[in-house]
N, C-alpha and C positions, 0 to 999 in steps of 0.2 A: 360803588354806585356814585355817580356824579349828581350832586344836588343842584340841578338847574331845572327851571320850568320846562315842561314838555307836554305835548299833546300826542295822543295815541288813539287808535281805533280799538274798540272792544265789542265784538259781535255787531260790527257795522255802525256803532255809535262813537262819535268823537268825544273823548274825555280829556281833561287837562289836570295836571298836577302842578300846583303852585307852591313853591318854597318861599315862605315869608318869615319875618321875625317872629310873629305870633299869629296862629290861625284865628279866624274870626270866632266870636262868641255866637252861639246859635240861639234860636228862639227858646225862651224858657229858662236860659241860664242867667245867673245873677251877674251884675256888672262886676268886672274884675276877675271873672272865672278864667281859667287857663285850659286850653285844649292842645294836646300834642298834635292832634290831627283832626280834621273835620271833613266829612263828605257832604256835598250839597247836590243831591240827586237831580233836582230840577235844573241846575246849571251844568250838570255833568262835570263837576269840578271837585278835586280833592285838594285841601289846604294842609300844608305841613309846616309846623313851627320849627324854626332853626335856633331859637333862643328861649331861654327860660324867662319868666317874668322879671328876674333880677338883671337881665341883659347878658348873662353868661351863655356861651354857645352850648347847644345840646350836642352830646357826643354822637359820632357816626352810627354806632350800633343802635342807640335809641331812635334815631331818625329812621334807620332802615327798618326797625321793628314797627314804627308807626306807619311807614309807607305800606308794609305788608298788611297791617291791621286794617287800614282804610281800603286797600285793594280787596280784601276779603269781604268787607261790607259791599263793595261794588259788585263782586262776583255773585253774592247771594241776591242782591237787588236785581241784577240782570238775568239771573236764573229763575226768577219768579219764586224764590224761597223767601217770601216777604216775612214769614213768621221767624225766620232765622236772621234777617237783616239787622234787627235791633237786639239780638241776643248777644250782649257783650261778652259773657263768658265763652260762648261758642266761637264768636269771632276772634277773641283773643287767643283761645287755645289753638284754633286753626292757623292763625298767623304765626304763633310760636312753633307749631309743628312744621310749617313750611320753612321757617328759619332754621330749624334743626336739619332738615333735608338739604338746605343750601350749605350749611356748615359741614355736613358729611359728604359734600361734593356729589350728591345723588341728583341734584338739579342745580341749575345756575341762575 
């Protein structure tokens, strides 16, 4: 996966993925918090961190897992599964399961 900003359509809506040094802090988080990734549904934007707070680059596998995680949030949101959208254990498990399917070359 190439880590460059991109825009794509999902069920007719334009979404963007932005790769930045550090994803923004969301409302309610304490100053100095760190997010590997953040989805901002009202902006149809997914932000992905490429560096840890210490400035060290985040490894490719972690970034790919974060992208899958945030895309699962988007899928649940767009599928009207609003009770699942913020269910972090379900989102994380689904993202990891998709990653295993990719590793097994069952999907690309």
